[in-house]
ROZA-355785 format. One line per 2 residues: number of its first residue (from 1); for each residue x, y, z of C-alpha. Coordinates in steps of 0.1 Angstrom, whole numbers, plus 5000, padded with zeros to 4 digits. Example, Ala and Ser with C-alpha at 12.3 -4.5 7.8 and 13.67 -1.06 7.14 Angstrom:
! residues 2
1> 5123,4955,5078; 5137,4989,5071
! end
This chain:
! residues 340
1> 0273,2098,0924; 0293,2073,0945
3> 0301,2087,0980; 0328,2067,0998
5> 0331,2074,1035; 0347,2041,1045
7> 0381,2058,1052; 0403,2087,1044
9> 0425,2062,1026; 0402,2060,0996
11> 0413,2092,0980; 0430,2095,0946
13> 0458,2119,0937; 0448,2154,0928
15> 0458,2168,0894; 0486,2188,0910
17> 0499,2157,0928; 0497,2136,0897
19> 0518,2162,0878; 0544,2162,0907
21> 0546,2124,0905; 0549,2125,0867
23> 0578,2149,0868; 0596,2134,0898
25> 0634,2130,0897; 0639,2093,0906
27> 0667,2068,0912; 0670,2035,0931
29> 0660,2040,0967; 0674,2006,0978
31> 0708,2022,0971; 0695,2054,0988
33> 0699,2070,0954; 0664,2083,0947
35> 0665,2121,0950; 0628,2125,0956
37> 0628,2100,0984; 0658,2116,1000
39> 0641,2150,0997; 0609,2137,1013
41> 0628,2121,1042; 0648,2153,1049
43> 0616,2173,1047; 0597,2152,1073
45> 0627,2150,1096; 0630,2188,1095
47> 0593,2192,1102; 0597,2172,1135
49> 0632,2185,1142; 0646,2150,1141
51> 0679,2139,1128; 0667,2115,1102
53> 0637,2098,1085; 0629,2067,1065
55> 0602,2062,1039; 0580,2031,1041
57> 0553,2016,1019; 0528,2013,1048
59> 0520,2027,1083; 0518,1992,1097
61> 0554,1985,1086; 0565,2018,1100
63> 0550,2011,1134; 0562,1975,1134
65> 0598,1987,1126; 0596,2012,1155
67> 0585,1985,1179; 0613,1962,1168
69> 0638,1991,1173; 0628,1996,1209
71> 0622,1961,1222; 0637,1926,1225
73> 0618,1893,1222; 0600,1886,1255
75> 0595,1923,1263; 0562,1941,1267
77> 0549,1974,1254; 0522,1995,1270
79> 0493,2008,1248; 0457,2016,1251
81> 0432,1988,1244; 0421,2007,1213
83> 0456,2011,1199; 0461,2004,1162
85> 0494,1985,1169; 0473,1960,1189
87> 0440,1959,1170; 0448,1964,1133
89> 0483,1953,1125; 0477,1916,1122
91> 0494,1905,1154; 0527,1919,1141
93> 0538,1929,1176; 0541,1893,1186
95> 0549,1879,1151; 0577,1904,1142
97> 0591,1913,1175; 0581,1885,1200
99> 0566,1912,1222; 0533,1913,1242
101> 0510,1942,1249; 0499,1955,1283
103> 0465,1969,1274; 0453,2000,1293
105> 0416,2007,1297; 0418,2044,1287
107> 0392,2068,1274; 0386,2069,1236
109> 0420,2054,1230; 0439,2077,1254
111> 0455,2066,1287; 0468,2087,1315
113> 0504,2089,1329; 0492,2073,1361
115> 0477,2044,1342; 0510,2040,1323
117> 0530,2040,1355; 0507,2014,1370
119> 0511,1992,1339; 0549,1990,1342
121> 0561,1956,1353; 0588,1956,1381
123> 0621,1952,1361; 0636,1929,1388
125> 0606,1906,1388; 0617,1882,1361
127> 0584,1862,1361; 0567,1890,1341
129> 0577,1905,1308; 0601,1934,1309
131> 0583,1966,1300; 0605,1985,1275
133> 0582,2007,1253; 0551,2029,1255
135> 0531,2034,1223; 0504,2061,1218
137> 0482,2069,1188; 0472,2105,1178
139> 0446,2109,1166; 0429,2077,1178
141> 0412,2057,1151; 0389,2035,1173
143> 0385,2065,1196; 0367,2085,1168
145> 0396,2108,1158; 0402,2120,1193
147> 0432,2143,1200; 0454,2138,1230
149> 0460,2166,1255; 0496,2175,1249
151> 0503,2180,1286; 0493,2144,1293
153> 0517,2132,1266; 0544,2152,1284
155> 0535,2136,1317; 0538,2101,1300
157> 0572,2112,1287; 0583,2119,1323
159> 0571,2084,1333; 0591,2069,1304
161> 0623,2088,1314; 0618,2078,1350
163> 0616,2041,1341; 0640,2040,1311
165> 0613,2033,1286; 0612,2042,1249
167> 0583,2063,1237; 0568,2059,1202
169> 0540,2079,1185; 0518,2062,1160
171> 0510,2095,1142; 0490,2081,1113
173> 0467,2110,1116; 0490,2134,1135
175> 0483,2160,1108; 0447,2162,1118
177> 0457,2167,1155; 0482,2194,1146
179> 0455,2213,1126; 0428,2209,1151
181> 0448,2217,1182; 0471,2244,1167
183> 0502,2224,1177; 0535,2220,1159
185> 0553,2190,1146; 0584,2201,1164
187> 0566,2199,1198; 0560,2162,1191
189> 0595,2157,1178; 0609,2169,1211
191> 0587,2145,1230; 0590,2111,1212
193> 0619,2088,1204; 0603,2078,1172
195> 0572,2090,1153; 0554,2073,1124
197> 0534,2096,1101; 0511,2086,1073
199> 0508,2104,1039; 0480,2083,1024
201> 0452,2092,1048; 0442,2129,1052
203> 0470,2141,1030; 0457,2122,1000
205> 0487,2103,0988; 0483,2070,0971
207> 0509,2052,0993; 0534,2059,1020
209> 0544,2065,1056; 0576,2079,1072
211> 0594,2071,1104; 0614,2098,1121
213> 0640,2095,1148; 0677,2098,1156
215> 0703,2090,1130; 0712,2058,1149
217> 0676,2046,1151; 0669,2053,1115
219> 0701,2034,1104; 0688,2004,1123
221> 0653,2009,1109; 0668,2006,1074
223> 0680,1971,1081; 0646,1962,1097
225> 0628,1976,1067; 0649,1954,1044
227> 0641,1923,1065; 0604,1931,1063
229> 0606,1935,1026; 0599,1972,1025
231> 0627,1983,1002; 0614,1999,0970
233> 0632,2010,0938; 0620,2041,0919
235> 0597,2050,0948; 0604,2087,0942
237> 0573,2088,0921; 0554,2080,0953
239> 0576,2102,0975; 0569,2132,0951
241> 0532,2128,0961; 0542,2131,0997
243> 0562,2162,0991; 0533,2178,0973
245> 0509,2168,1000; 0530,2183,1028
247> 0532,2216,1008; 0495,2217,0998
249> 0472,2195,1018; 0478,2200,1055
251> 0458,2232,1062; 0428,2219,1042
253> 0422,2192,1068; 0401,2217,1087
255> 0375,2214,1059; 0373,2177,1066
257> 0368,2184,1103; 0341,2209,1096
259> 0321,2185,1074; 0325,2157,1100
261> 0312,2180,1127; 0281,2188,1106
263> 0274,2152,1099; 0277,2144,1136
265> 0252,2172,1145; 0228,2159,1119
267> 0231,2123,1132; 0224,2134,1167
269> 0191,2149,1156; 0178,2117,1139
271> 0155,2094,1159; 0171,2062,1147
273> 0206,2072,1159; 0213,2059,1194
275> 0246,2076,1201; 0273,2097,1184
277> 0308,2097,1198; 0323,2131,1206
279> 0338,2146,1174; 0371,2165,1171
281> 0385,2157,1136; 0374,2137,1106
283> 0361,2104,1121; 0324,2100,1130
285> 0316,2069,1151; 0279,2063,1159
287> 0254,2036,1169; 0220,2028,1154
289> 0189,2024,1177; 0180,1989,1167
291> 0144,1995,1178; 0141,2013,1144
293> 0165,1992,1122; 0196,1972,1124
295> 0231,1985,1117; 0233,1961,1087
297> 0200,1975,1073; 0212,2010,1077
299> 0244,2002,1058; 0224,1985,1031
301> 0200,2015,1028; 0229,2038,1023
303> 0245,2014,0997; 0213,2016,0978
305> 0220,2053,0974; 0256,2046,0965
307> 0268,2059,0999; 0294,2036,1016
309> 0304,2035,1052; 0319,2008,1074
311> 0310,1988,1105; 0335,1986,1134
313> 0319,1957,1153; 0299,1959,1186
315> 0272,1978,1168; 0294,2008,1160
317> 0295,2024,1125; 0320,2048,1111
319> 0322,2076,1085; 0354,2093,1076
321> 0356,2126,1057; 0384,2133,1033
323> 0397,2155,1005; 0377,2136,0978
325> 0344,2141,0997; 0331,2172,0980
327> 0306,2199,0990; 0281,2183,0966
329> 0285,2149,0982; 0281,2165,1016
331> 0247,2180,1005; 0236,2146,0991
333> 0246,2127,1022; 0228,2151,1045
335> 0196,2150,1024; 0197,2112,1023
337> 0201,2109,1061; 0172,2133,1067
339> 0149,2114,1044; 0160,2079,1052
! end
């Protein structure tokens, strides 16, 4: 049995999702004439109590569009040093928008409002880039699925309003945070100017992310999406998967969190594990004690058992639980780790 814990992006559509895709009512979304895409966009906008939404083929394109919306070439955005927009989007901040990043040394991918305020360049000092945007990521990928304290996000919002900065949420795994913290999408919609949400991670869709914001920002985002090559035709077949996921796959995320927590506790008990990062949601980040074996050897030993995980550099390894990681797989993984 192959057990793939590389990411929560490795899932395949469930039978119910496949049927929703097969029976989708579709049109040409480039002409905004795909009923399923229009329904998905309206559904996500309503969830966050925003005026409008736009469907994208990827989360990276969604974030990059939001950054371009809120900045001009030569500007600077503020984000944590672990932020996805800085580490994992191919340098798109500079390539697509001509913008630089002021990196904050936060905790597990989360910065404080005081740090944000300290990172703002004086707007009248023309020698430094003009700060125009703050980006946060919830949950944090490199931070091990950490969830932000909502009150800190509110304090950062106050800093943004004080200094006239836009505020964007990379909510690739916001669904995990909502379930874990008992928060609502509308709370986040009230706080952020734009929010990107991913459907192809914990919710199990094959493709797709959505950007929500004001009608004016989404109208501008449509043009940017076109420039970036993100227009799709009968994408309603994919959007139907998103609608199904929103109706059926959000609450079940707690199952992923529970399994991740059990894996984390087991890892902490093993002599060859040096450290396990604090666990909140579905991402387990840990380090091997190389007095026992190397990280590469550990990965290879698991691969011999058809268990696949990923290295994150600097000696850190990652497992991510997801909806295709079954109870049987969970038992096999735990037994393998105990007897390794």
